[in-house]
PLY file of the C-alpha trace (Angstrom):
ply
format ascii 1.0
element vertex 218
property float x
property float y
property float z
element edge 217
property int vertex1
property int vertex2
end_header
-115.51 132.11 91.60
-118.66 130.25 92.60
-120.46 128.05 90.08
-123.53 130.26 89.95
-121.28 133.22 89.11
-119.85 131.48 86.03
-121.37 131.83 82.54
-123.78 128.94 81.97
-121.60 127.24 79.33
-118.56 127.29 81.64
-120.28 125.50 84.51
-118.93 121.97 85.13
-122.10 120.00 84.34
-122.83 121.97 81.18
-119.20 121.74 80.09
-119.27 117.97 80.66
-122.39 117.66 78.51
-120.81 119.64 75.67
-117.24 118.33 75.72
-117.20 115.15 77.79
-115.45 114.34 81.05
-111.95 114.60 79.56
-112.42 118.35 79.05
-112.91 119.01 82.78
-110.14 119.77 85.23
-109.79 117.71 88.42
-111.41 120.56 90.34
-114.42 120.64 87.99
-114.82 116.86 88.15
-114.93 117.07 91.93
-117.62 119.75 91.72
-119.71 117.45 89.52
-119.23 114.52 91.93
-120.15 116.61 94.96
-123.21 117.98 93.19
-124.16 120.75 95.58
-122.84 122.44 98.66
-124.54 122.96 101.96
-125.33 125.73 104.40
-121.87 125.15 105.85
-119.76 125.41 102.69
-120.15 126.12 98.98
-119.49 123.26 96.53
-116.39 125.04 95.17
-114.90 125.32 98.66
-115.59 121.64 99.35
-114.01 120.64 96.02
-110.90 122.70 96.73
-110.48 121.09 100.15
-110.78 117.60 98.66
-108.30 118.53 95.95
-105.76 119.46 98.63
-106.12 116.00 100.16
-105.79 114.29 96.77
-102.50 116.08 96.18
-101.12 114.27 99.21
-102.11 110.97 97.61
-105.37 109.13 97.02
-104.44 106.61 99.72
-105.03 109.33 102.31
-108.76 109.39 101.55
-111.13 107.81 104.03
-114.58 108.36 105.48
-113.00 109.94 108.54
-110.81 112.34 106.56
-113.56 113.38 104.14
-116.22 113.95 106.81
-113.84 116.31 108.61
-114.24 118.69 105.64
-116.98 121.24 106.35
-119.99 120.51 104.14
-119.16 116.81 103.52
-121.70 114.37 104.92
-121.27 110.62 105.29
-123.41 110.22 102.13
-121.17 112.60 100.16
-118.01 110.90 101.42
-119.35 107.44 100.59
-120.18 108.43 97.00
-116.75 109.98 96.50
-114.91 106.94 97.88
-117.03 104.62 95.73
-116.21 106.67 92.60
-112.48 106.65 93.38
-112.51 102.90 94.05
-114.23 102.21 90.70
-111.62 104.34 88.97
-108.82 102.47 90.75
-110.23 99.09 89.72
-111.03 99.86 86.10
-108.54 102.54 85.03
-105.33 100.69 85.83
-104.01 101.47 82.33
-103.54 105.10 83.42
-100.84 103.97 85.85
-98.79 102.51 83.03
-96.06 104.66 81.51
-96.67 105.94 77.98
-93.14 105.30 76.71
-93.67 104.52 73.04
-95.84 105.75 70.19
-97.75 102.45 70.34
-98.51 103.04 74.05
-99.95 106.47 73.26
-101.95 105.24 70.27
-103.49 102.48 72.39
-104.53 105.11 74.95
-106.17 107.21 72.21
-107.70 104.39 70.20
-111.27 105.71 70.58
-110.32 108.91 68.70
-109.57 107.05 65.49
-113.21 106.47 64.56
-114.64 109.89 65.34
-116.33 111.82 62.54
-115.16 115.23 63.76
-111.66 116.35 64.57
-110.90 116.17 68.29
-107.81 117.83 69.70
-106.59 116.37 73.00
-103.73 117.03 75.40
-102.20 114.48 77.76
-100.39 115.70 80.88
-97.55 113.35 81.87
-95.39 113.19 84.98
-91.63 112.69 85.04
-92.09 108.91 84.79
-94.16 109.35 81.60
-97.32 108.28 83.42
-100.61 109.91 82.57
-101.81 112.61 84.96
-104.82 113.71 82.92
-106.23 113.56 79.40
-108.38 116.43 78.20
-110.30 117.29 75.06
-109.25 120.83 74.17
-111.44 121.48 71.15
-113.83 119.70 68.83
-113.84 120.93 65.24
-115.95 120.46 62.13
-115.45 117.61 59.71
-112.03 118.82 58.56
-110.83 121.57 60.86
-109.96 122.06 64.51
-108.21 124.95 66.21
-106.35 125.05 69.50
-104.84 128.06 71.24
-101.70 127.62 73.40
-103.56 129.12 76.37
-106.19 126.35 76.21
-103.59 123.64 75.72
-101.24 124.56 78.57
-103.48 126.06 81.26
-104.42 122.73 82.87
-101.02 120.96 82.44
-99.42 123.86 84.32
-101.86 123.27 87.19
-101.14 119.53 86.93
-97.41 120.32 87.30
-96.88 118.14 84.25
-93.31 117.33 83.24
-94.37 117.41 79.60
-97.42 116.95 77.39
-98.44 114.95 74.35
-100.93 116.46 71.94
-102.98 114.57 69.39
-105.83 114.99 66.97
-107.63 112.80 64.46
-108.16 113.21 60.72
-111.60 111.87 59.73
-110.47 112.15 56.08
-108.31 109.05 56.61
-105.05 110.80 55.63
-102.56 111.11 58.47
-100.15 113.43 56.64
-99.98 116.77 58.52
-101.35 119.84 56.80
-99.60 123.20 56.72
-101.95 124.29 59.52
-100.98 121.23 61.59
-97.28 122.01 61.17
-97.75 125.67 62.08
-99.81 124.85 65.17
-97.23 122.28 66.29
-94.40 124.79 66.01
-96.44 127.34 68.02
-97.18 124.83 70.77
-93.60 123.56 70.93
-92.37 127.16 71.31
-94.98 127.87 74.00
-94.07 124.67 75.86
-90.40 125.59 75.93
-91.25 129.04 77.28
-93.58 127.65 79.96
-91.32 124.79 80.98
-93.80 122.12 79.85
-92.25 120.62 76.70
-94.34 119.02 73.96
-93.06 115.45 73.75
-94.99 114.53 70.61
-97.90 115.45 68.37
-99.82 112.53 66.90
-102.27 112.56 64.01
-104.60 109.55 64.04
-106.81 107.97 61.41
-108.60 104.62 61.37
-105.58 102.93 59.80
-102.63 105.32 60.09
-100.63 107.25 62.68
-98.28 110.17 62.09
-95.84 111.10 64.84
-94.08 114.46 64.62
-91.41 113.13 66.98
-90.73 109.98 64.98
-90.41 112.14 61.84
-87.98 114.50 63.65
-90.33 117.46 63.19
-90.43 118.77 66.77
0 1
1 2
2 3
3 4
4 5
5 6
6 7
7 8
8 9
9 10
10 11
11 12
12 13
13 14
14 15
15 16
16 17
17 18
18 19
19 20
20 21
21 22
22 23
23 24
24 25
25 26
26 27
27 28
28 29
29 30
30 31
31 32
32 33
33 34
34 35
35 36
36 37
37 38
38 39
39 40
40 41
41 42
42 43
43 44
44 45
45 46
46 47
47 48
48 49
49 50
50 51
51 52
52 53
53 54
54 55
55 56
56 57
57 58
58 59
59 60
60 61
61 62
62 63
63 64
64 65
65 66
66 67
67 68
68 69
69 70
70 71
71 72
72 73
73 74
74 75
75 76
76 77
77 78
78 79
79 80
80 81
81 82
82 83
83 84
84 85
85 86
86 87
87 88
88 89
89 90
90 91
91 92
92 93
93 94
94 95
95 96
96 97
97 98
98 99
99 100
100 101
101 102
102 103
103 104
104 105
105 106
106 107
107 108
108 109
109 110
110 111
111 112
112 113
113 114
114 115
115 116
116 117
117 118
118 119
119 120
120 121
121 122
122 123
123 124
124 125
125 126
126 127
127 128
128 129
129 130
130 131
131 132
132 133
133 134
134 135
135 136
136 137
137 138
138 139
139 140
140 141
141 142
142 143
143 144
144 145
145 146
146 147
147 148
148 149
149 150
150 151
151 152
152 153
153 154
154 155
155 156
156 157
157 158
158 159
159 160
160 161
161 162
162 163
163 164
164 165
165 166
166 167
167 168
168 169
169 170
170 171
171 172
172 173
173 174
174 175
175 176
176 177
177 178
178 179
179 180
180 181
181 182
182 183
183 184
184 185
185 186
186 187
187 188
188 189
189 190
190 191
191 192
192 193
193 194
194 195
195 196
196 197
197 198
198 199
199 200
200 201
201 202
202 203
203 204
204 205
205 206
206 207
207 208
208 209
209 210
210 211
211 212
212 213
213 214
214 215
215 216
216 217
């Protein structure tokens, strides 16, 4: 579906403004980077072609490869390569395996001070390295809801080996509520059915962390 055929709130730029970059899929992020298509190809077609190249490895990207894609000019290709190079230089932590609870908490440290509940999902590969982190929902002061469909749709596309889910408690109490326990059980069951297991569910506050895995509750 083309961008102009999507409901306004579901378009990549509008979605980014409402939920932040973490809520966008790789495909949507590429559409934002590209900006607009051309008379040769629509932006969605260009993004899909770039995504195919990225799946072969980011090291395959070059000016020559990108400008062979219909609709990509030298200016477009230069901007894309510059963005990827900045990410490579400054997001090295994403290449590190998230093996322990402390590793995960360090990755999610910015969530601990938020005044609303944020529910996020991390897609991990077989080596426990981060593929993508996405904000699934943002709730009110004390409530956030997440449906299995929203949680697993992108990790399935990512071909994730498993996922980690997390949310914050602005109240300062990390103890899971009955709703948290019920949601965790639903997501664990869905992950088993879909072949994308839930490795852990973390609840974060400014000073505390609760791990369902460490408490043998998964």
